[in-house]
N, C-alpha and C positions, 0 to 999 in steps of 0.2 A: 471161951478159948477155942472151941470147935468152930464157932461161927467166924471168927477172925481168920482162921486158917482156910476156910472155904473161899472167902473173897480173895485171899492172897493167891490161892491156887488158880482161881478163875481169871485173875488179871494176868498171871503168867501164861496161862493157856491162850488168852486172846493175843498177847504180845507175840507168842511163838507163831500163832496162825497168821497174823498180819505179815510178819517177816517172811514166812514161807510163801505167801501170795505175791508179795513184791518181788521175791526172787524168781518167780516164774515169768515175769514180764507181761502177763496177760492184760494188765491195766492199760497198755498202749492202744488197745482196740476200742477204747471207750470214746464216745463223742464223734467229732468230725472224721477221725481216722477210721473209725468203724464204718462210717457212711461212704467214705471214698474207696474202701477196699473192694466192694462189689463192682463199682464203676470201672475200676482198673483191671478187673479180672477179664480174661479172654472169653469170648462167647463160647458157649457149650457146643459140642459137636452136633451138627444138624440144624443149628440156628441160622437163619438167613442174615447176610450182612446188611448194614444200613444202606438205603438207596442214595445215589449221588445227588448233589444239589442241582436244581433245574437251571439251564442256561438262560442268560438274560434275553428278554424279548427285544427284537429290533424296533427302534423308535420310528414312528411314521413322520415324515417331513413332506412339505409341499415344495415343488420346484417349478421353474419356468425356463424356457429357452427364449430370452428376450430378443426382439427384433433389433436390427442394427441400422444406424443411419449416420450420415456425416454431420458433425456439429462443430461450430467454431468455439474454441476454448475461450472461456470468460475469465479474465483476471480483474478482480475488484479491489479497490483501495479507497481509503478516505483521502480527501484533498481539500484544496481551497482555491478560490479564483484569485488571479493576479492580473494587474494591468500589463498589456503588451509592452508599453514603455512608460516609464515614470521618471520625471525630472524635477529636481528642486532648483528653481531659477534664482540666481543671485546677481547682484550688481557688480560691474567691473570697476566702478568708481564710487566715491562718496559724494553726497549732496542732498538737496531737498527735492522731494518728489513733486514734479510739476504736472505730470500727466499720469493718470491711472484709468485707462478707458475700458477695462474689463471688470467683470464681476464673477463671483464664485458660481460655478456651474455653467459658465458660458463656454461655447465651443469656439475654438480659434483654429486658424490655418497656419501653416508654416510661414514665418516671417511677419505675422501680425504683431503689432505693438502691444506689449504687456504693461510697460512702465517707462517713463522718461523723467530724467532729472533736470532741474533748472540749470542751464549752462549758457547764459547770455555771452559771457566772455569768450567761450569756446566757439560759439557761432560767429562772433565778430572776428576771431582769429581765422576762421575759415574764409570769411569774406575778404579779409586782407590778403590772405595767401592766394586766393583766386584772382584778385586784381593784379597782384604781382606776376602771377603766372601768365595772365593775359598780356601784360606789358612785355614780358620776356618773349612771348610768342611773336608779337609784332616786331620786336627788335631782331629776333633771329630770322624772321622772314625777310626783312630788309637786308640783313647781312648776307643771306644766301643769294639774294638777287644781285647785290654788288659783287659778290665773289664770282658769279658766273660771267659777269662782264669784265672781270679782271681789275676792278677798281678797289678791291679790299684785300689787305694782306692776309696770309694764311693764318697767322696767329690771332687775328681779330675774329675771324669766323669761328675758330676753335673756342675762343672766350665766350662768344655769343651762344654757342651750343651748350657750353658748360653752365652758363647762367640760366638757360631754359631748363636744363635738367635739374638744377638746384631748386628752381621755383616749383617744378612739378613735385619734387619730393616734399617740399614744405607744405604744399597744398594737400597732398595725400596724408601727411602726418597730422595736419590740423583736422581733416575730415575723420581720421581714425580716432583721434581724441574726442571729437564730438560724438562719434558713434558709441563710445564707451558709456555714454550717459543714457543709452536706450537699451531696454531688455526686450528681446523679440522671441516669439514662440519658435522653438527648434523643430517642432513637428506638429502635425494635426492632433488635436486632442481637446480635453475638457479642463478648464481651470478648476481644480478641485479645492484649492485653498489659497487665500490671499493673506499674507502676514503683515501688511503695512497699510497705512492710510494716506490719502492725498494730503500733501503738505508736510508730512513727517520727514524726519531726517534719517538717512541710512548711511552705514559705513561701507567701505569697499569690501566686497565679498558677502554682504549681508543678504540673508534669505528673504525673498519677497513673495514668492508664489510657488505652488506645486501644480505641475501639469501632468495629466494622465492621458494615455492613449488606450482606449478600451475596445478597439476593433482591429484585430480579434481580441477577445478576452481569453486568458489562459486558465485552464484547469490544471493545477499542479499537484502531483502526488509522488509517491515513492514505491518502487517495486523491489522485491527481494532478489537475491542472487539466483535462486532457482527459477524464477519467472522471467528473468531478463532475456533468456535465450528464445522465448516465444514471441518477442516483440521486435518491431522494426519501424523506422520512421516512415510515415505515410499511412500507417494502419488506422482503421476507423475506430472510434471510441464513442461511447454513450456517457453523458454526464447528467446526473440527477442532482439538482440544487436543493438546498434545505427548505426552500419555499415551495417545493413540489414541481417546479419547472424542469422539463426534460429536453435536452438539446443534444445535438450530435456534433462531433468535431473530428480532428485529425491529429495524430501524434506528430508533433513538430520537432521535438528534441528528446533524446535519451542520453543521460549523462554516462560517460565512460569511466567515471571514478566514483567508487562507493563512499558513502558517508563513514567517517571513522568511528562514529558512535553507534550507528544502527546497522551498518553494512548493507544499506539499501541505496538504490539509484534513483536520482531525480528524473521525472518525466513530465513533459509539458504537452498539453492537448490544446490546440488552437480551435476556438469556437467562434463562428461569425457572430458579430454583435453590432451591426450597423446602426441600430436604434439606441444603443447604450442601455438596454433593459437590464443587463446583467452587471452588477457592480463588482468591484474588486473586494477581496476579503470575505467572500461568502463561502460557507461550508458546502462541499460537494462530494458526491459519491461517483467515482470514475470507474467505468467498466470498459476494459480493453478487449478487443476481439482479435484472437490470433488465427492462424491457419486452421481450417476445419480438419477434424480427425475422426476416425471410425470409432463410434461409441454406442453405448446402450443406455436406455432409460429405465431406472428402477426406483421403487419407493425408498424413502430414507431409512425405513425400519430394517431394510435388508443389510445395511452396512454394519459390520461388527469389528471386533478387535481380536488379533491373534494373542497368543500367550506372551509374545514379545512387545505387545502394544502397537503393532502395525495395523493400519486400517485396511480393510478388505472385505471380501464376501466369502461365504462357504458354498462350495459346489459339490457335485457328485462325479466320481470317476466311473468308468464303464462297469466296474464291479459293485456299484452303489455304496462306495465308501466315501466318507466326508474328506474333502480337500479344501484347504484355505488358499485363496487367490488374492494377492495384493492388488490394489486398484490405483488408478490415476483419476482424481476428481477433476473433471473437465468443466462442469457448470452445476449450479444449484438453481433450479427453476421452480416455479409454483407447482408444477406437475410432479416433480421428483428430481432425483440426482441423475446427472449425465456422467457416465463412467467409461473410462478407456482402460486398456490393458487386459480385457477379458477375452480369451480365445473364442473363436467362432464355434457355435453349437454347444457351448457350455451350459450345463444344467445348473442354474443358480437356485439355491435353497432360499425360499421367501418366507417360510413359516417353520419355526422350530430350529432355526440355525443357532440360537443361543443355548439350546439344550443338548447339543451334540458337540463332539470334539473331533479333531483330526484323526482319521483312521477308523472312526466308528462305522459299523455296518448298519445301514438304515433301510427303511422301507419307503421308497419314494412314491409320491402321488403327484401328478401334474396339477398345478393350480389353475383354476378357471379365471375369467376376467372379473367375476364378482369378488373373488378373493383379493385380486390385485387392487381393485378399486377400494376395497375395505382397508387394505394395508396402506395405500396411499393416503386415504382419509385420516387414518390414525396418525400417520407420520406428520401430516400438516396440521393436526389438531382439529380436523373437520368432523 
């Protein structure tokens, strides 16, 4: 009985002690709260404050003040060669081909016979009309002579003149009808294609041959709205053909109306081709040269983008802070880029420009020629 009472008293005592401890709230300092408390406490008197964080060290960049020179703006485009003139020859009458004196690839001059149809009856009609015309000429001559001597009435001389005029008209009509059976070359060129054979039949308006004039040959391309203002008729142009041939030409035509689909303008470059070495339909790269502008030469690696995606270079202001300068790409040469729009005596960052931002204070070091050659070699893959 005494043992049972002791355990009961002990349990009640433990319960009372636990309740008293929880009532004090001291358990909240256990664990992470207890560890955070000292950190949040203010430093004791006489204790030195924490040292401030060290300032960022200025980054070192290399720069150059590039030399300036005048350079003609290059505008490049893909194009194709076209014939200066192209004509699909057709007959003006139907019939059987009686003469076909030309072959494919043959050069012809203006007025040379390409094809003639058989027309014996038309030739006979011409001979008849010519004989009548000759007779009316003789009659009219005699009438005129009699009229001068006063031996012929006025009405008779008028009838003679009318008969002569009618005979002349009939002869001209017969000759014109005979001429419809002949197809002549309208200009100097090359017979590129013949669609008929000797002795075959053709209808009126039937296609018989294709004639090309290849001197000069045209290199045709299209320029954008932005580039149109730099070009003018008569400007020089370089043309590089797909077979490696390089020739020079002159801008002959610039369209004044843009294509509705591409918003570009057609341009034609006339290239001398007296020997016919350049065919029509060959792929070509056209480089147009505009008026020279003040520009600088820099490696391709120097060019970077702004936060807005604008192409340009990073430079230094008088206080050695980074500044972004938009550029105008004038030309892309094997030695590097030709850039316009850069003010005179500007210090251009050539190494480290992609590691800094606008407004950064940097430590500039002037780049030497060896550095520039290295950058140029990396830019070209050398």
